[in-house]
C-alpha positions in Angstrom: -40.5 51.0 -60.2 -39.5 53.6 -57.7 -37.0 51.2 -56.0 -34.2 52.4 -58.2 -32.0 54.8 -56.2 -32.3 58.2 -57.8 -35.4 57.2 -59.8 -36.8 60.7 -60.0 -33.4 62.2 -60.9 -33.0 59.7 -63.7 -36.4 60.5 -65.1 -35.5 64.2 -65.1 -32.4 63.3 -67.0 -34.5 61.3 -69.4 -36.6 64.3 -70.1 -33.5 66.2 -71.2 -32.4 63.5 -73.5 -35.8 63.1 -75.1 -35.5 66.7 -76.2 -31.8 66.6 -77.0 -32.0 63.5 -79.2 -35.5 64.3 -80.7 -37.2 61.3 -79.1 -40.8 60.7 -78.3 -41.7 58.5 -75.3 -43.9 55.6 -76.1 -45.2 53.8 -73.0 -44.4 53.7 -69.3 -40.9 53.8 -67.9 -39.5 50.5 -66.8 -36.8 50.1 -64.1 -34.3 47.5 -63.0 -32.0 47.4 -60.1 -29.9 50.4 -61.1 -31.4 51.8 -64.3 -34.6 53.3 -65.8 -35.6 52.5 -69.4 -38.0 54.5 -71.5 -39.5 53.1 -74.6 -39.1 55.8 -77.3 -39.6 56.5 -81.0 -36.8 58.3 -82.8 -37.3 61.1 -85.3 -37.1 58.7 -88.2 -39.7 56.4 -86.7 -37.2 53.9 -85.3 -38.4 52.2 -82.1 -35.8 52.3 -79.4 -35.2 52.5 -75.7 -33.5 55.2 -73.7 -31.5 53.7 -70.8 -30.7 56.0 -67.9 -28.2 55.0 -65.2 -25.4 56.3 -63.2 -21.8 55.5 -64.0 -20.2 53.1 -61.5 -17.7 50.3 -61.6 -20.2 47.9 -63.2 -21.8 50.2 -65.7 -18.6 51.9 -66.8 -17.7 50.9 -70.4 -21.1 49.6 -71.3 -21.3 51.8 -74.4 -17.7 50.8 -75.4 -18.5 47.1 -75.1 -21.7 47.5 -77.2 -19.8 49.4 -79.9 -17.1 46.7 -79.9 -19.7 43.9 -80.3 -21.4 45.9 -83.0 -24.8 44.2 -82.6 -23.5 40.7 -83.2 -25.6 38.7 -80.8 -26.0 41.8 -78.6 -28.5 44.7 -78.5 -27.4 47.4 -80.9 -26.2 50.8 -79.6 -27.7 53.7 -81.4 -26.3 56.7 -79.4 -24.4 57.3 -76.2 -23.7 60.2 -73.9 -20.5 59.0 -72.2 -20.5 61.7 -69.6 -23.8 60.4 -68.0 -23.8 56.8 -69.1 -27.1 57.4 -71.0 -27.6 55.0 -73.9 -30.1 54.9 -76.8 -30.6 51.2 -77.7 -32.4 49.1 -80.2 -35.7 48.0 -78.8 -36.2 44.3 -78.1 -39.2 42.4 -76.8 -39.0 42.8 -73.0 -42.1 40.6 -72.7 -40.2 37.6 -74.0 -37.0 37.0 -72.0 -35.1 33.7 -72.4 -36.1 33.1 -68.8 -39.6 32.4 -70.0 -38.5 29.4 -72.2 -39.9 26.4 -70.2 -37.1 23.9 -71.1 -34.1 25.0 -69.1 -31.7 23.0 -71.2 -32.9 24.6 -74.4 -32.6 28.0 -72.7 -29.1 27.1 -71.5 -28.1 26.1 -75.1 -29.3 29.4 -76.5 -27.4 31.3 -73.8 -24.2 29.3 -74.2 -24.2 29.9 -78.0 -24.6 33.6 -77.5 -21.9 33.6 -74.8 -19.5 31.8 -77.2 -20.1 34.4 -79.8 -19.6 37.5 -77.6 -16.6 36.1 -75.7 -14.8 35.4 -79.0 -14.2 39.2 -79.3 -11.0 40.7 -77.8 -11.7 43.3 -75.1 -10.9 46.9 -76.1 -8.5 48.9 -74.0 -9.9 50.8 -71.1 -12.1 48.2 -69.4 -11.6 46.8 -65.9 -9.6 43.6 -66.0 -10.1 40.2 -64.4 -6.5 40.0 -63.1 -7.0 43.2 -61.0 -10.3 41.9 -59.7 -8.7 38.6 -58.6 -5.9 40.4 -56.8 -8.5 42.4 -54.9 -10.3 39.2 -54.0 -7.2 37.7 -52.5 -6.5 40.9 -50.5 -10.1 40.9 -49.0 -10.2 37.1 -48.3 -8.4 36.9 -44.9 -10.6 39.2 -42.9 -13.8 37.8 -44.5 -12.8 34.2 -43.7 -11.9 35.2 -40.1 -15.4 36.7 -39.7 -17.2 33.6 -40.6 -18.6 31.5 -37.7 -18.9 28.2 -39.4 -15.8 26.0 -40.1 -17.4 24.7 -43.3 -18.0 28.1 -44.7 -14.4 29.2 -44.0 -13.1 26.0 -45.6 -15.3 26.5 -48.7 -14.0 30.0 -49.3 -10.4 28.8 -48.9 -11.0 26.0 -51.3 -12.5 28.4 -53.9 -9.5 30.6 -53.5 -7.2 27.7 -54.0 -9.0 26.8 -57.2 -8.8 30.2 -58.7 -5.1 30.6 -57.8 -4.5 27.7 -60.2 -5.7 29.8 -63.2 -5.1 33.4 -62.0 -1.9 33.6 -63.9 -3.8 33.5 -67.2 -6.8 35.8 -66.7 -7.6 36.1 -70.4 -8.3 39.1 -72.6 -11.8 38.5 -74.1 -14.7 40.9 -73.8 -16.9 39.5 -71.1 -20.5 40.3 -70.2 -20.1 39.4 -66.5 -23.8 39.1 -65.8 -25.3 36.9 -68.5 -28.3 35.0 -67.1 -31.6 34.1 -68.7 -33.2 37.5 -67.8 -30.5 39.3 -69.8 -31.4 37.7 -73.1 -34.5 39.0 -74.9 -36.4 38.0 -78.1 -35.7 40.2 -81.1 -36.6 40.7 -84.7 -33.2 40.7 -86.5 -32.1 37.6 -84.5 -34.2 35.2 -82.4 -32.4 36.3 -79.2 -30.1 39.2 -78.3 -28.0 39.9 -75.1 -28.6 43.0 -73.1 -27.2 44.8 -70.0 -23.5 44.0 -70.0 -21.2 44.8 -67.1 -18.1 44.7 -69.3 -14.9 43.1 -68.2 -11.7 41.9 -69.9 -10.9 38.3 -69.0 -11.4 34.6 -69.4 -14.8 33.4 -70.8 -14.8 30.7 -68.1 -15.6 33.5 -65.6 -19.0 33.9 -67.2 -20.8 30.7 -66.2 -22.1 31.2 -62.7 -24.9 33.7 -63.3 -26.6 31.2 -65.7 -26.1 28.3 -63.2 -27.4 30.4 -60.3 -30.4 31.5 -62.4 -33.2 28.8 -62.4 -31.1 26.9 -59.8 -32.4 23.3 -59.3 -33.8 22.9 -62.9 -32.2 20.6 -65.4 -29.4 19.3 -63.3 -26.4 21.5 -62.4 -23.7 19.3 -63.9 -25.7 18.8 -67.2 -26.0 22.5 -67.6 -22.4 23.2 -66.6 -21.2 20.6 -69.2 -23.5 21.9 -71.9 -22.0 25.4 -71.4 -18.4 24.3 -71.3 -18.9 22.1 -74.4 -20.6 24.9 -76.4 -17.9 27.4 -75.4 -15.2 24.9 -76.2 -13.3 25.5 -73.0 -11.4 23.2 -70.7 -13.8 21.8 -68.0 -11.3 22.1 -65.2 -10.5 25.7 -66.1 -14.2 26.5 -66.2 -14.6 24.8 -62.8 -11.8 26.9 -61.3 -13.1 30.2 -62.6 -16.7 29.4 -61.6 -15.4 28.8 -58.1 -13.8 32.2 -58.4 -17.1 33.7 -59.1 -18.6 32.0 -56.0 -15.7 33.5 -54.0 -16.3 37.0 -55.5 -20.0 37.0 -54.7 -19.4 35.5 -51.2 -16.9 38.2 -50.3 -19.4 40.9 -51.3 -22.2 39.3 -49.3 -20.2 38.8 -46.1 -18.8 42.3 -46.3 -22.3 43.6 -46.6 -23.4 41.7 -43.5 -25.2 38.8 -45.2 -24.4 35.2 -45.0 -23.2 33.0 -47.8 -25.7 32.3 -50.6 -26.8 28.7 -50.0 -27.5 28.0 -53.7 -24.0 29.2 -54.6 -22.6 27.1 -51.8 -24.4 24.1 -53.3 -22.9 24.9 -56.8 -19.5 25.2 -55.3 -19.8 21.9 -53.5 -20.8 20.1 -56.7 -17.8 21.6 -58.5 -15.5 20.6 -55.7 -16.8 17.0 -55.9 -18.4 17.0 -52.4 
């Protein structure tokens, strides 16, 4: 729990917002990679959660995205302090994530249906955009490729870049979640499943597929899951292939720049999509 950077500071902030918003904490704090969540009860008896996080490139605009979706397939936003990124959210059942559904194809179908709903919504102004993200990837690519020791790794990143160049001219304008995997879908009362924890982005829905393919890798057959997602979303398979290779490229650039090697599961996904 204490692994979140600034955990104590976020808890102190939480104490201030409990008082400011008239909330009562109900249960122990929970933490993820960059946030702390407190189960709370509002003054009117509504059960909710207080999400505490710092604002960075990924978390910026989370409240805006949730307001735009308006609870349609997504956790409902009850209150926000935009200055700190603090959110008061509808409480879901964190004990029942979609990741716990044994049948990975059934879980993939649920996730794809939710993804189709949320990416049908136009992105509001003010969010980071996929076209700018792709431009940055192309700028960072040469030194990263030059730093790789293995010819096959260099060739893989160049092939991913070539694929995304084919679609980069039409980056899209839909409201994307950017990190939708099985752990970011929870059981709920008003709908069977609701999406949580968006890292909002304006772009093409085809850029959304990799997290769900990477999650529970090796289960259900990669191509079967990829085809199920593209069919449910109603997108062109080749376009989805290209943007998914773009996500492999994005993640690979980050990993190499941070001193890690390529993720071998993502490499395996890329090789399948490249037909190797």
